[in-house]
PyMOL Python script that loads the backbone (N, CA, C, O; Angstrom):
from pymol import cmd

cmd.read_pdbstr("""\
ATOM      1  N   MET A   1     -10.629  -3.826  55.260  1.00  0.00           N
ATOM      2  CA  MET A   1     -11.850  -3.152  56.485  1.00  0.00           C
ATOM      3  C   MET A   1     -11.146  -1.832  56.624  1.00  0.00           C
ATOM      4  O   MET A   1     -11.775  -0.780  56.736  1.00  0.00           O
ATOM      5  N   GLU A   2     -10.166  -1.880  56.618  1.00  0.00           N
ATOM      6  CA  GLU A   2      -9.074  -0.690  57.310  1.00  0.00           C
ATOM      7  C   GLU A   2      -8.744   0.408  56.357  1.00  0.00           C
ATOM      8  O   GLU A   2      -8.285   1.526  56.590  1.00  0.00           O
ATOM      9  N   GLY A   3      -9.061  -0.128  55.291  1.00  0.00           N
ATOM     10  CA  GLY A   3      -8.405   0.581  54.011  1.00  0.00           C
ATOM     11  C   GLY A   3      -9.529   2.204  54.315  1.00  0.00           C
ATOM     12  O   GLY A   3     -10.311   2.466  55.229  1.00  0.00           O
ATOM     13  N   THR A   4      -9.054   3.108  52.901  1.00  0.00           N
ATOM     14  CA  THR A   4      -9.973   4.662  52.723  1.00  0.00           C
ATOM     15  C   THR A   4     -10.110   4.602  51.319  1.00  0.00           C
ATOM     16  O   THR A   4      -9.363   4.643  50.341  1.00  0.00           O
ATOM     17  N   PHE A   5     -11.393   4.485  51.565  1.00  0.00           N
ATOM     18  CA  PHE A   5     -11.816   4.566  49.858  1.00  0.00           C
ATOM     19  C   PHE A   5     -11.545   5.285  49.062  1.00  0.00           C
ATOM     20  O   PHE A   5     -11.999   6.356  49.465  1.00  0.00           O
ATOM     21  N   VAL A   6     -11.157   5.416  48.290  1.00  0.00           N
ATOM     22  CA  VAL A   6     -10.552   6.748  47.031  1.00  0.00           C
ATOM     23  C   VAL A   6     -11.532   6.567  46.141  1.00  0.00           C
ATOM     24  O   VAL A   6     -12.506   7.239  46.478  1.00  0.00           O
ATOM     25  N   VAL A   7     -11.691   6.049  45.297  1.00  0.00           N
ATOM     26  CA  VAL A   7     -12.754   6.322  44.129  1.00  0.00           C
ATOM     27  C   VAL A   7     -13.332   5.126  43.454  1.00  0.00           C
ATOM     28  O   VAL A   7     -12.682   4.095  43.622  1.00  0.00           O
ATOM     29  N   ALA A   8     -14.605   5.016  42.596  1.00  0.00           N
ATOM     30  CA  ALA A   8     -14.579   3.517  41.992  1.00  0.00           C
ATOM     31  C   ALA A   8     -15.218   4.172  40.411  1.00  0.00           C
ATOM     32  O   ALA A   8     -15.935   5.115  40.073  1.00  0.00           O
ATOM     33  N   ILE A   9     -14.361   2.870  39.621  1.00  0.00           N
ATOM     34  CA  ILE A   9     -14.180   2.786  38.449  1.00  0.00           C
ATOM     35  C   ILE A   9     -15.214   1.696  37.690  1.00  0.00           C
ATOM     36  O   ILE A   9     -15.400   0.661  38.330  1.00  0.00           O
ATOM     37  N   ARG A  10     -15.864   1.803  36.477  1.00  0.00           N
ATOM     38  CA  ARG A  10     -16.153   0.600  35.912  1.00  0.00           C
ATOM     39  C   ARG A  10     -15.214   0.612  34.648  1.00  0.00           C
ATOM     40  O   ARG A  10     -14.879   1.456  33.817  1.00  0.00           O
ATOM     41  N   TYR A  11     -14.884  -1.014  34.941  1.00  0.00           N
ATOM     42  CA  TYR A  11     -13.928  -1.642  33.775  1.00  0.00           C
ATOM     43  C   TYR A  11     -14.539  -2.999  33.157  1.00  0.00           C
ATOM     44  O   TYR A  11     -14.514  -3.976  33.904  1.00  0.00           O
ATOM     45  N   TYR A  12     -14.995  -3.133  32.083  1.00  0.00           N
ATOM     46  CA  TYR A  12     -15.265  -4.050  31.843  1.00  0.00           C
ATOM     47  C   TYR A  12     -16.679  -4.872  32.588  1.00  0.00           C
ATOM     48  O   TYR A  12     -17.790  -4.380  32.391  1.00  0.00           O
ATOM     49  N   SER A  13     -16.558  -5.954  33.315  1.00  0.00           N
ATOM     50  CA  SER A  13     -17.862  -6.450  34.008  1.00  0.00           C
ATOM     51  C   SER A  13     -17.515  -5.814  35.497  1.00  0.00           C
ATOM     52  O   SER A  13     -18.192  -5.940  36.518  1.00  0.00           O
ATOM     53  N   HIS A  14     -16.640  -5.308  35.384  1.00  0.00           N
ATOM     54  CA  HIS A  14     -16.522  -5.160  37.567  1.00  0.00           C
ATOM     55  C   HIS A  14     -16.258  -3.966  37.766  1.00  0.00           C
ATOM     56  O   HIS A  14     -15.706  -3.317  36.877  1.00  0.00           O
ATOM     57  N   LYS A  15     -16.514  -3.530  38.699  1.00  0.00           N
ATOM     58  CA  LYS A  15     -16.740  -2.431  39.471  1.00  0.00           C
ATOM     59  C   LYS A  15     -15.422  -2.454  39.815  1.00  0.00           C
ATOM     60  O   LYS A  15     -14.902  -3.564  39.700  1.00  0.00           O
ATOM     61  N   ILE A  16     -14.639  -1.469  40.248  1.00  0.00           N
ATOM     62  CA  ILE A  16     -13.610  -1.750  40.725  1.00  0.00           C
ATOM     63  C   ILE A  16     -13.172  -0.085  41.702  1.00  0.00           C
ATOM     64  O   ILE A  16     -13.038   1.076  41.315  1.00  0.00           O
ATOM     65  N   ASN A  17     -13.045  -0.864  43.321  1.00  0.00           N
ATOM     66  CA  ASN A  17     -13.311   0.412  43.998  1.00  0.00           C
ATOM     67  C   ASN A  17     -11.652   0.330  44.604  1.00  0.00           C
ATOM     68  O   ASN A  17     -11.061  -0.651  45.053  1.00  0.00           O
ATOM     69  N   LEU A  18     -11.286   1.399  44.470  1.00  0.00           N
ATOM     70  CA  LEU A  18      -9.524   2.058  44.885  1.00  0.00           C
ATOM     71  C   LEU A  18      -9.969   2.135  46.338  1.00  0.00           C
ATOM     72  O   LEU A  18     -11.091   2.365  46.789  1.00  0.00           O
ATOM     73  N   TYR A  19      -8.831   1.889  46.957  1.00  0.00           N
ATOM     74  CA  TYR A  19      -8.740   2.105  48.155  1.00  0.00           C
ATOM     75  C   TYR A  19      -7.105   2.243  48.766  1.00  0.00           C
ATOM     76  O   TYR A  19      -6.178   1.508  48.425  1.00  0.00           O
ATOM     77  N   LEU A  20      -7.014   3.458  49.817  1.00  0.00           N
ATOM     78  CA  LEU A  20      -5.723   3.715  50.253  1.00  0.00           C
ATOM     79  C   LEU A  20      -5.717   2.975  51.598  1.00  0.00           C
ATOM     80  O   LEU A  20      -6.576   3.196  52.451  1.00  0.00           O
ATOM     81  N   LEU A  21      -4.657   2.032  51.773  1.00  0.00           N
ATOM     82  CA  LEU A  21      -4.324   0.936  52.586  1.00  0.00           C
ATOM     83  C   LEU A  21      -2.756   1.127  53.602  1.00  0.00           C
ATOM     84  O   LEU A  21      -1.975   0.182  53.715  1.00  0.00           O
ATOM     85  N   GLY A  22      -2.571   2.130  54.093  1.00  0.00           N
ATOM     86  CA  GLY A  22      -1.422   2.783  54.562  1.00  0.00           C
ATOM     87  C   GLY A  22      -0.365   3.437  53.405  1.00  0.00           C
ATOM     88  O   GLY A  22      -0.007   4.424  54.048  1.00  0.00           O
ATOM     89  N   ASP A  23       0.149   3.504  52.502  1.00  0.00           N
ATOM     90  CA  ASP A  23       0.982   4.002  51.641  1.00  0.00           C
ATOM     91  C   ASP A  23       0.937   3.202  50.412  1.00  0.00           C
ATOM     92  O   ASP A  23       1.693   3.427  49.467  1.00  0.00           O
ATOM     93  N   ASP A  24      -0.347   1.841  50.420  1.00  0.00           N
ATOM     94  CA  ASP A  24       0.007   1.569  49.324  1.00  0.00           C
ATOM     95  C   ASP A  24      -2.004   1.638  48.777  1.00  0.00           C
ATOM     96  O   ASP A  24      -3.024   1.869  49.426  1.00  0.00           O
ATOM     97  N   TYR A  25      -1.744   1.301  47.299  1.00  0.00           N
ATOM     98  CA  TYR A  25      -3.215   1.602  47.063  1.00  0.00           C
ATOM     99  C   TYR A  25      -4.009   0.203  46.369  1.00  0.00           C
ATOM    100  O   TYR A  25      -3.438  -0.113  45.325  1.00  0.00           O
ATOM    101  N   VAL A  26      -4.965  -0.534  46.641  1.00  0.00           N
ATOM    102  CA  VAL A  26      -5.982  -1.611  46.473  1.00  0.00           C
ATOM    103  C   VAL A  26      -6.332  -1.522  45.877  1.00  0.00           C
ATOM    104  O   VAL A  26      -6.618  -0.349  45.636  1.00  0.00           O
ATOM    105  N   GLU A  27      -6.853  -2.742  44.691  1.00  0.00           N
ATOM    106  CA  GLU A  27      -8.101  -2.331  43.912  1.00  0.00           C
ATOM    107  C   GLU A  27      -9.024  -3.553  44.316  1.00  0.00           C
ATOM    108  O   GLU A  27      -8.472  -4.626  44.559  1.00  0.00           O
ATOM    109  N   VAL A  28     -10.173  -3.462  44.387  1.00  0.00           N
ATOM    110  CA  VAL A  28     -11.088  -4.546  44.827  1.00  0.00           C
ATOM    111  C   VAL A  28     -12.096  -4.675  43.697  1.00  0.00           C
ATOM    112  O   VAL A  28     -13.041  -3.921  43.463  1.00  0.00           O
ATOM    113  N   PHE A  29     -11.653  -5.970  42.919  1.00  0.00           N
ATOM    114  CA  PHE A  29     -12.916  -5.990  41.153  1.00  0.00           C
ATOM    115  C   PHE A  29     -14.213  -6.690  42.211  1.00  0.00           C
ATOM    116  O   PHE A  29     -14.191  -7.735  42.862  1.00  0.00           O
ATOM    117  N   TYR A  30     -15.081  -5.862  42.097  1.00  0.00           N
ATOM    118  CA  TYR A  30     -16.565  -6.609  42.179  1.00  0.00           C
ATOM    119  C   TYR A  30     -17.207  -6.500  40.736  1.00  0.00           C
ATOM    120  O   TYR A  30     -17.303  -5.555  39.953  1.00  0.00           O
ATOM    121  N   ASN A  31     -17.621  -7.857  40.677  1.00  0.00           N
ATOM    122  CA  ASN A  31     -18.400  -8.567  39.541  1.00  0.00           C
ATOM    123  C   ASN A  31     -20.019  -8.676  40.315  1.00  0.00           C
ATOM    124  O   ASN A  31     -20.487  -9.240  41.304  1.00  0.00           O
ATOM    125  N   HIS A  32     -20.610  -7.622  39.026  1.00  0.00           N
ATOM    126  CA  HIS A  32     -22.103  -7.091  39.399  1.00  0.00           C
ATOM    127  C   HIS A  32     -22.646  -8.461  39.499  1.00  0.00           C
ATOM    128  O   HIS A  32     -22.938  -9.088  40.517  1.00  0.00           O
ATOM    129  N   LYS A  33     -22.763  -8.948  37.781  1.00  0.00           N
ATOM    130  CA  LYS A  33     -23.231  -9.718  37.191  1.00  0.00           C
ATOM    131  C   LYS A  33     -23.510 -11.541  38.438  1.00  0.00           C
ATOM    132  O   LYS A  33     -24.407 -12.383  38.495  1.00  0.00           O
ATOM    133  N   HIS A  34     -22.487 -11.389  39.007  1.00  0.00           N
ATOM    134  CA  HIS A  34     -22.185 -12.791  40.158  1.00  0.00           C
ATOM    135  C   HIS A  34     -22.327 -12.296  41.460  1.00  0.00           C
ATOM    136  O   HIS A  34     -22.836 -13.098  42.243  1.00  0.00           O
ATOM    137  N   ASP A  35     -22.056 -11.330  41.860  1.00  0.00           N
ATOM    138  CA  ASP A  35     -22.247 -10.651  43.175  1.00  0.00           C
ATOM    139  C   ASP A  35     -21.544 -11.258  43.762  1.00  0.00           C
ATOM    140  O   ASP A  35     -21.950 -11.957  44.690  1.00  0.00           O
ATOM    141  N   ARG A  36     -19.962 -11.177  43.336  1.00  0.00           N
ATOM    142  CA  ARG A  36     -18.870 -11.545  44.583  1.00  0.00           C
ATOM    143  C   ARG A  36     -17.696 -10.807  43.614  1.00  0.00           C
ATOM    144  O   ARG A  36     -17.453 -10.594  42.427  1.00  0.00           O
ATOM    145  N   ILE A  37     -17.091 -10.546  45.088  1.00  0.00           N
ATOM    146  CA  ILE A  37     -15.617 -10.037  44.855  1.00  0.00           C
ATOM    147  C   ILE A  37     -14.440 -11.173  43.779  1.00  0.00           C
ATOM    148  O   ILE A  37     -14.100 -12.340  43.976  1.00  0.00           O
ATOM    149  N   ASP A  38     -14.239 -10.636  43.153  1.00  0.00           N
ATOM    150  CA  ASP A  38     -13.215 -11.650  41.747  1.00  0.00           C
ATOM    151  C   ASP A  38     -12.066 -11.491  42.532  1.00  0.00           C
ATOM    152  O   ASP A  38     -11.513 -12.508  42.950  1.00  0.00           O
ATOM    153  N   LYS A  39     -11.531 -10.187  42.852  1.00  0.00           N
ATOM    154  CA  LYS A  39     -10.046 -10.400  42.752  1.00  0.00           C
ATOM    155  C   LYS A  39      -9.913  -9.474  43.785  1.00  0.00           C
ATOM    156  O   LYS A  39     -10.951  -8.862  44.036  1.00  0.00           O
ATOM    157  N   ILE A  40      -8.771  -9.147  44.571  1.00  0.00           N
ATOM    158  CA  ILE A  40      -8.042  -7.769  45.390  1.00  0.00           C
ATOM    159  C   ILE A  40      -6.653  -8.184  45.132  1.00  0.00           C
ATOM    160  O   ILE A  40      -6.099  -9.273  45.280  1.00  0.00           O
ATOM    161  N   GLU A  41      -6.135  -6.795  44.617  1.00  0.00           N
ATOM    162  CA  GLU A  41      -4.628  -6.528  44.332  1.00  0.00           C
ATOM    163  C   GLU A  41      -4.199  -5.176  44.549  1.00  0.00           C
ATOM    164  O   GLU A  41      -5.033  -4.270  44.563  1.00  0.00           O
ATOM    165  N   TYR A  42      -2.561  -4.882  44.777  1.00  0.00           N
ATOM    166  CA  TYR A  42      -2.190  -3.804  44.578  1.00  0.00           C
ATOM    167  C   TYR A  42      -2.319  -2.829  43.238  1.00  0.00           C
ATOM    168  O   TYR A  42      -1.928  -3.405  42.223  1.00  0.00           O
ATOM    169  N   LEU A  43      -2.673  -1.801  43.079  1.00  0.00           N
ATOM    170  CA  LEU A  43      -2.893  -1.067  41.944  1.00  0.00           C
ATOM    171  C   LEU A  43      -0.952  -1.275  41.359  1.00  0.00           C
ATOM    172  O   LEU A  43       0.200  -1.138  41.772  1.00  0.00           O
ATOM    173  N   ASN A  44      -1.713  -1.666  40.203  1.00  0.00           N
ATOM    174  CA  ASN A  44      -0.666  -1.470  39.292  1.00  0.00           C
ATOM    175  C   ASN A  44      -0.421   0.209  38.039  1.00  0.00           C
ATOM    176  O   ASN A  44      -1.058   0.379  36.999  1.00  0.00           O
ATOM    177  N   HIS A  45       0.529   1.064  38.542  1.00  0.00           N
ATOM    178  CA  HIS A  45       0.708   2.092  38.584  1.00  0.00           C
ATOM    179  C   HIS A  45       0.783   2.051  36.912  1.00  0.00           C
ATOM    180  O   HIS A  45       0.195   2.933  36.286  1.00  0.00           O
ATOM    181  N   GLN A  46       1.679   0.783  36.058  1.00  0.00           N
ATOM    182  CA  GLN A  46       1.696   1.269  34.463  1.00  0.00           C
ATOM    183  C   GLN A  46       0.774   0.777  33.908  1.00  0.00           C
ATOM    184  O   GLN A  46       0.900   1.009  32.705  1.00  0.00           O
ATOM    185  N   HIS A  47      -0.505  -0.045  34.198  1.00  0.00           N
ATOM    186  CA  HIS A  47      -1.423  -0.500  33.997  1.00  0.00           C
ATOM    187  C   HIS A  47      -2.288   0.789  32.841  1.00  0.00           C
ATOM    188  O   HIS A  47      -2.105   1.986  33.063  1.00  0.00           O
ATOM    189  N   THR A  48      -3.066   0.389  31.823  1.00  0.00           N
ATOM    190  CA  THR A  48      -3.614   1.148  31.043  1.00  0.00           C
ATOM    191  C   THR A  48      -5.190   2.000  31.931  1.00  0.00           C
ATOM    192  O   THR A  48      -5.530   3.160  31.694  1.00  0.00           O
ATOM    193  N   ARG A  49      -5.717   1.318  32.653  1.00  0.00           N
ATOM    194  CA  ARG A  49      -6.397   1.424  34.251  1.00  0.00           C
ATOM    195  C   ARG A  49      -6.120   2.266  34.280  1.00  0.00           C
ATOM    196  O   ARG A  49      -7.236   2.767  34.141  1.00  0.00           O
ATOM    197  N   MET A  50      -5.294   3.327  34.374  1.00  0.00           N
ATOM    198  CA  MET A  50      -4.686   4.251  35.705  1.00  0.00           C
ATOM    199  C   MET A  50      -5.309   5.513  34.676  1.00  0.00           C
ATOM    200  O   MET A  50      -5.763   6.362  35.443  1.00  0.00           O
ATOM    201  N   LYS A  51      -5.433   5.796  33.764  1.00  0.00           N
ATOM    202  CA  LYS A  51      -6.065   6.617  32.661  1.00  0.00           C
ATOM    203  C   LYS A  51      -7.503   6.879  32.963  1.00  0.00           C
ATOM    204  O   LYS A  51      -8.069   7.917  32.620  1.00  0.00           O
ATOM    205  N   PHE A  52      -8.263   5.587  33.831  1.00  0.00           N
ATOM    206  CA  PHE A  52      -9.702   5.749  34.238  1.00  0.00           C
ATOM    207  C   PHE A  52      -9.581   6.476  35.944  1.00  0.00           C
ATOM    208  O   PHE A  52     -10.268   7.460  36.215  1.00  0.00           O
ATOM    209  N   TYR A  53      -9.093   6.154  36.484  1.00  0.00           N
ATOM    210  CA  TYR A  53      -8.331   6.926  37.724  1.00  0.00           C
ATOM    211  C   TYR A  53      -8.627   8.530  37.819  1.00  0.00           C
ATOM    212  O   TYR A  53      -9.534   9.216  38.290  1.00  0.00           O
ATOM    213  N   LEU A  54      -7.403   8.776  37.132  1.00  0.00           N
ATOM    214  CA  LEU A  54      -6.839   9.740  36.524  1.00  0.00           C
ATOM    215  C   LEU A  54      -8.333  10.741  36.412  1.00  0.00           C
ATOM    216  O   LEU A  54      -8.781  11.448  37.315  1.00  0.00           O
ATOM    217  N   ASP A  55      -8.989  10.525  34.857  1.00  0.00           N
ATOM    218  CA  ASP A  55     -10.099  11.249  35.287  1.00  0.00           C
ATOM    219  C   ASP A  55     -10.848  11.897  35.711  1.00  0.00           C
ATOM    220  O   ASP A  55     -11.499  12.876  35.345  1.00  0.00           O
ATOM    221  N   GLN A  56     -10.721  11.104  36.841  1.00  0.00           N
ATOM    222  CA  GLN A  56     -11.631  11.441  38.127  1.00  0.00           C
ATOM    223  C   GLN A  56     -11.465  12.210  39.113  1.00  0.00           C
ATOM    224  O   GLN A  56     -12.119  12.641  40.062  1.00  0.00           O
ATOM    225  N   ILE A  57      -9.924  12.331  38.464  1.00  0.00           N
ATOM    226  CA  ILE A  57      -9.487  13.477  39.559  1.00  0.00           C
ATOM    227  C   ILE A  57     -10.000  15.307  39.027  1.00  0.00           C
ATOM    228  O   ILE A  57     -10.338  15.796  37.950  1.00  0.00           O
ATOM    229  N   ASN A  58      -9.861  15.734  40.102  1.00  0.00           N
ATOM    230  CA  ASN A  58     -10.816  17.460  39.744  1.00  0.00           C
ATOM    231  C   ASN A  58      -9.591  17.900  40.509  1.00  0.00           C
ATOM    232  O   ASN A  58      -9.260  17.591  41.653  1.00  0.00           O
ATOM    233  N   PHE A  59      -8.923  18.772  39.544  1.00  0.00           N
ATOM    234  CA  PHE A  59      -8.300  19.490  39.868  1.00  0.00           C
ATOM    235  C   PHE A  59      -8.881  21.460  40.121  1.00  0.00           C
ATOM    236  O   PHE A  59      -8.186  22.399  40.511  1.00  0.00           O
ATOM    237  N   ASP A  60     -10.081  21.456  39.788  1.00  0.00           N
ATOM    238  CA  ASP A  60     -10.612  22.649  39.796  1.00  0.00           C
ATOM    239  C   ASP A  60     -10.573  22.832  41.590  1.00  0.00           C
ATOM    240  O   ASP A  60     -10.609  21.883  42.373  1.00  0.00           O
ATOM    241  N   LEU A  61     -10.510  23.988  41.897  1.00  0.00           N
ATOM    242  CA  LEU A  61     -10.448  24.693  43.296  1.00  0.00           C
ATOM    243  C   LEU A  61     -11.234  25.597  43.612  1.00  0.00           C
ATOM    244  O   LEU A  61     -11.153  26.126  44.721  1.00  0.00           O
TER     245      LEU A  61
END
""", "prot")
cmd.dss("prot")
cmd.show_as("cartoon", "prot")
cmd.util.cbc("prot")
cmd.orient("prot")
């Protein structure tokens, strides 16, 4: 509730919302099929999922 929403991606059966909470990024895994949050965890910067987040960044000014 205190985090700042950054971006959402689709990843397999989940919609993952990325939030900035203080100095940390947190992923919230939402399962549409079951209408529930399956997992909340700190962002692992080494995970291949990072590519999906980086694809959402627009550097055009």
